[in-house]
SEMAR-121667 format. One line per field, with one value per residue (C-alpha): residue number from 1; x, y, z. Coordinates in Angstrom, 3 decimals, padded with zeros to 6 digits. Example, Ala and Ser with C-alpha at 12.3 -4.5 7.8 and 13.67 -1.06 7.14 Angstrom:
BEGIN
num: 1, 2;
px: 012.300, 013.670;
py: -004.500, -001.060;
pz: 007.800, 007.140;
//
This chain:
BEGIN
num: 1, 2, 3, 4, 5, 6, 7, 8, 9, 10, 11, 12, 13, 14, 15, 16, 17, 18, 19, 20, 21, 22, 23, 24, 25, 26, 27, 28, 29, 30, 31, 32, 33, 34, 35, 36, 37, 38, 39, 40, 41, 42, 43, 44, 45, 46, 47, 48, 49, 50, 51, 52, 53, 54, 55, 56, 57, 58, 59, 60, 61, 62, 63, 64, 65, 66, 67, 68, 69, 70, 71, 72, 73, 74, 75, 76, 77, 78, 79, 80, 81, 82, 83, 84, 85, 86, 87, 88, 89, 90, 91, 92, 93, 94, 95, 96, 97, 98, 99, 100, 101, 102, 103, 104, 105, 106, 107, 108, 109, 110, 111, 112, 113, 114, 115, 116, 117, 118, 119, 120, 121, 122, 123, 124, 125, 126, 127, 128, 129, 130, 131, 132, 133, 134;
px: 249.802, 246.423, 243.853, 240.249, 237.023, 233.914, 230.656, 227.091, 224.000, 224.409, 227.939, 226.447, 227.039, 228.387, 230.941, 232.165, 232.671, 234.454, 236.753, 237.671, 238.334, 240.480, 242.466, 243.325, 245.306, 248.726, 249.088, 245.768, 244.506, 240.710, 238.136, 234.340, 231.644, 227.947, 225.637, 223.513, 225.675, 223.640, 224.713, 226.492, 224.216, 224.497, 224.002, 226.879, 229.052, 228.254, 228.804, 232.192, 233.228, 232.523, 235.354, 237.718, 237.111, 236.073, 234.199, 232.302, 234.252, 234.031, 232.135, 230.017, 231.405, 230.006, 231.345, 232.017, 234.895, 236.767, 236.202, 239.438, 241.273, 242.823, 241.862, 242.870, 239.380, 235.970, 233.665, 229.916, 228.481, 224.763, 222.079, 219.683, 216.992, 219.327, 221.232, 219.520, 220.600, 224.048, 226.512, 228.537, 231.604, 233.465, 236.932, 239.528, 239.807, 238.395, 234.679, 233.239, 229.929, 229.685, 226.082, 225.350, 222.005, 221.535, 221.572, 219.851, 216.762, 216.329, 213.222, 212.957, 213.811, 217.092, 218.564, 217.408, 218.926, 222.228, 222.165, 221.535, 224.390, 226.648, 225.652, 226.409, 229.667, 230.824, 229.945, 231.843, 234.870, 234.983, 234.686, 237.480, 239.802, 239.098, 239.507, 242.672, 244.280, 244.026;
py: 072.553, 070.773, 072.358, 072.158, 073.240, 073.702, 073.585, 074.446, 075.594, 079.393, 079.930, 082.507, 081.068, 077.600, 077.209, 080.776, 080.083, 076.787, 078.396, 081.227, 078.988, 076.557, 079.369, 080.511, 077.289, 076.596, 073.952, 074.565, 076.582, 076.665, 077.912, 077.865, 077.867, 077.273, 075.838, 079.003, 081.778, 084.234, 087.042, 086.804, 086.193, 089.338, 087.368, 085.070, 088.106, 089.471, 086.120, 085.690, 089.236, 088.376, 085.811, 088.125, 086.855, 089.482, 087.984, 091.179, 091.684, 088.048, 087.367, 084.343, 082.109, 079.503, 075.961, 076.531, 078.858, 075.817, 073.343, 071.703, 072.569, 069.954, 069.694, 067.251, 067.410, 068.576, 068.954, 069.573, 071.380, 071.107, 069.992, 067.063, 069.282, 070.552, 067.307, 066.669, 070.130, 070.115, 070.437, 067.547, 069.230, 067.557, 068.326, 065.944, 065.282, 063.095, 063.878, 064.357, 065.559, 067.466, 068.193, 071.608, 073.422, 076.422, 079.788, 081.353, 079.171, 079.866, 081.894, 084.179, 087.608, 089.214, 088.258, 084.640, 084.530, 085.842, 083.299, 080.497, 081.734, 081.639, 078.034, 076.957, 078.962, 077.223, 073.780, 074.473, 075.827, 072.736, 070.398, 072.250, 072.137, 068.442, 067.476, 069.521, 067.921, 064.411;
pz: -040.436, -040.531, -042.863, -041.675, -043.381, -041.222, -043.160, -042.313, -044.164, -043.932, -042.570, -040.222, -036.756, -035.849, -038.625, -038.058, -034.342, -034.993, -037.566, -035.203, -032.212, -034.196, -035.831, -032.312, -031.824, -033.294, -035.938, -037.670, -040.608, -040.395, -042.870, -042.965, -045.609, -046.179, -048.775, -048.808, -047.325, -045.316, -043.032, -039.702, -036.748, -034.575, -031.348, -032.275, -033.053, -029.572, -027.849, -029.511, -028.586, -024.942, -025.064, -026.930, -030.463, -033.013, -035.965, -036.809, -040.037, -041.174, -044.352, -045.069, -047.795, -050.162, -050.249, -053.953, -052.998, -051.676, -054.502, -055.590, -052.385, -050.120, -046.465, -043.782, -042.261, -043.455, -040.459, -040.760, -037.737, -038.554, -036.126, -036.613, -038.128, -040.858, -041.421, -044.760, -045.979, -044.399, -047.237, -048.499, -049.903, -052.742, -051.414, -050.062, -046.369, -043.641, -043.276, -039.790, -038.324, -035.055, -034.126, -032.617, -032.382, -034.659, -032.847, -035.863, -035.452, -031.730, -030.896, -027.870, -026.572, -027.535, -024.152, -024.587, -028.090, -026.751, -023.911, -026.415, -028.628, -025.560, -024.840, -028.410, -028.375, -025.225, -026.603, -029.832, -027.979, -025.733, -028.737, -030.571, -027.553, -026.889, -030.554, -031.116, -028.072, -029.588;
//
């Protein structure tokens, strides 16, 4: 079983989605964490529920919870704007960076925010499926 840690700044959206999608595949044990854990993005929770993935009871976690653990991969999912704050986690594992825009920083109406969360969700799901198939 491959252990994967997804990291982001707040662990409120992208890393949560990536963790959930990868845990839905056999052969992987995925986790997620953030440098400054916040609260789950409600639009991401709704977008994930639309594809049958319930993350409403997930909690945000700090990268410090995973110090000393071994992972096969540590994947940062921050966008360009947050790259300087994207956590570098001192745990073992091949380090990777997958750039996705942050649903939490998107401005607009509630419907526009949900639509943006769906776009990011779909991009993350495609990346997970493509990567896991390698």
